[in-house]
N, C-alpha and C positions, 0 to 999 in steps of 0.2 A: 335511891326511886320504888316509891313504894307497889304494891302485887299490883294494883289498878292498875296501874301506869308503864306496865311490861312491853316491849316491842316485842310483839311476835312476830322475829323474822329469823331465817334461814340461810345459814353458810353455802350456800346453792344457791341461792336467791340472787344472787353477786356478781358479775365479773371481777371483782378485786374492792381491795380499802377506799379505792376512790369514786366507786360505784356505793358503795354502804355511807359511804360520808354524805355524797349528795342527796341518799333516801331520808338519808335524817333531816338533813338540810331543808330539804322540800316540805318532809313531815311536821314538822317546825314553823314552816314561814319564814327562816332566819335570812337575813339576807347575807347573800355569800360572800361579799364585801368588806362585811362589816360580823364576823361569825364570834358569837359569843363561845370564846374558847371553853371555860369551864362546863360549860352546860353540853355542848359537844362531845367532849372528852368522858364525862363519868355515863352518856348514854351509850358512844363506842364502848368505852369499857366493860359496860352493862350487856351488850351482844356478847362480847368477849367469853363475859363467865358461863353468859346462858348456853353459848355453844359447851363451854366446856363441861358444860352440866348434863350433855346429851352426849358426853363424849368422842363428837366431833373434832376431826384433828383441824388444827386452824394453821392455815398457810404463813408460813416466814413475815410476806408482805405486809398480813395484818398486823403483824407483830411489828413490824419496824413504824407503822401510820402508830402504833396503838406508843410509840417510842416519842414520836414525834409529836404526838397531840401534848406529851407530859410535857417533854423537855419548851415546848409554845408557851404553855400554861404556868412552868417553872420561871420562865424569864419575862410573860407579863406582870406576877409576882413582886417581881426585883423593884424596888424604888428609883425612880430616874434619876437618872447621872445629874448633876449640875458643876459649871464650870464656876471657877474663881469668885464671881459675883455674887454666884447664885442660881444664875437662872437655868432653864431644863434643857440638856444636852438634846437636839433633834435625834430618835436614830430608831434605825429601819424599825418597823413593825414586824415584830417575829411571825406574824400567821404570815407575812407577803407571799414569801413562797408559796406554802401549799395552796393558798388562795391563788398563787398565778394557774400553779395545775389544776387544780381542781378546774376553774374557768375552759382550759383548753381539753381537758376531758370533757365536760360537759361538752363543748361547742364541735369534738368527732361523735362524739355520744350522737347528738341529735343530727347529726349530718346519717351517721350511717344507718339509725332508726327511720329518716324521712327515705334512705334508698329501698332498704326494705318495704319501705310504704308503696311505694311505686313500682317494685318490684313485681308481686301478683299481678299487674295493671297488663304490664307485659304481651301476658300468655293471651292476654282478649284479641290482642293484634294481630293479623296476616298481613304478612309483605310481599309487597306484588312482584316476583321475582322484574328484578332489571338488568340490560343491556350496562353493561361496565364500561366495555370499552366507547360505546357511545356516550353517557355520561360525560367520562375524561376529557373526549375528544370534543368538548363542548364547555369546559373550563380553560381558565387564564393559565395557562401553563409558567406562568413565571411564577419566582421563586421570592415570595414575601420574606427570608430570610439572608434575600440578595447571598453576599461570601458567607456567615457564619452561617455552620452547623450547630445543631439544633444541642451537642454537647458543648460546642461554646457559649450557649444562651446558660445554659446548666449551669454551667462552673462559675459562671456573673452572677446569676442568682443563689447559688451556694458561696460563695463571696461576702454577696448583702445580707447574707443569715448568722454567718459567722465573727462576721464583727458587728453585730447588734448587740449592745450594753445587757449583760444581766441584774438580774434586778440587785445583788448583794454590791455592783460597783454602785452603783447610785449614793449620795447621799441622803439623799430621799424619794420615800417612793409613795408615787398618792395613786390609788389603788381607783379606778374607775369605770362604768362599765363601759366596752369596745361594743359601737356595731360600725363597721365600714361593708359598703355592698360596690360591687364591681362597678356598675353602673356610674355610680358619682364618681371613683374612680378612671374612668372612662372619659368622660366629660372632663375633670381637670389635666388632664393628659391632651385633649381631641385643645383645650385654649392654649395650654402654653404652644403648640405645634404650627399654633397658628400667625402664635409673635414670635416663636421662635425656629431660626430656620434647622438646627438638630436640637437635641436634646440628649447629652449624658445620661447614659442607665443610671449610672450609681447618684447624680444627682436628684433622681425619685424618692431614694430613703433618705432615710436619717437613721444613725446609731442608737435613737432613746426609740425608736417606733418600735410598737409592739411585734411580734412575729406574723400575729393576725394578718396585723395592716400592711407588712411587707407581704405575705403572698396574698393579698387582696389587689395587691399594685399589681401584682406580678403577674396574676391573673386575666385584669384587667389586658393588661400588654400582646396579651398571646391572644384575646378575643380581637383588639385592634388589627395585630398581625392579623390573622384569618379574614377578618370583615377586610381587609386588603385597604385600611387606615394610615398603616405605615411601614414601613423596614428596618431592618437591624443591619447594620455597617460595622465592620471592624478592619480597619485600616491596615493592622499589623499582627501576628499571632502574638497571642497573649494581651494586645494591645487591649483598650480600653474601648466599650459596646458604642457604639451610638445608634437613635435614633432617628429618623427622616420621615414629612408626611410623605404618603401619593395620594396624589389621587383619586378621588372616590367616582 
């Protein structure tokens, strides 16, 4: 890389190696789902070299990602495997796991930044003291979870997350931009509740669903529960959870 194209970046500007990678991807306007691994590896290693020149201590996680990038680059340089008929054997993209980590990191980073932006505005509001007893007395005292405890609900959610298929278990991985909205999931659940007397909790999720989709659907369930549009029931300990519609 020429002297004029050097990146003036410093180690303490980033929360970790994934933060640095996102910076390089955004700076070069790269597609995060189709990263030019040779270019990004060169620039990442250039950053480490500059950090060493400034006698900065490089954390082990930065070196680990450097090794990961070099490994991915090596795999992508290997010739495609072919079967006995000479056809190319489809294999998982070596970048897939790293891309997934970057997508998830960006999601949580942007969420955290949004919350930080809203935090100063909270100081400009003064809340009027409320009579808690009076407020709670006017609320519906019914329990939307019925005989299901919050712990049981979280256990059911944890089981769904554990059963998701990991990228390495798939024979073919297609990377696509994901956008899931809680409002859309709420409407889908409402539609099912109009035609079905009850819904098994596990049928709302598929093993091939992404973590973000599963979390979005779960948040939609909690919001519908809060609005009093549905209730959870469990007929026996450790039994399946069922979702029932409630009159709005």
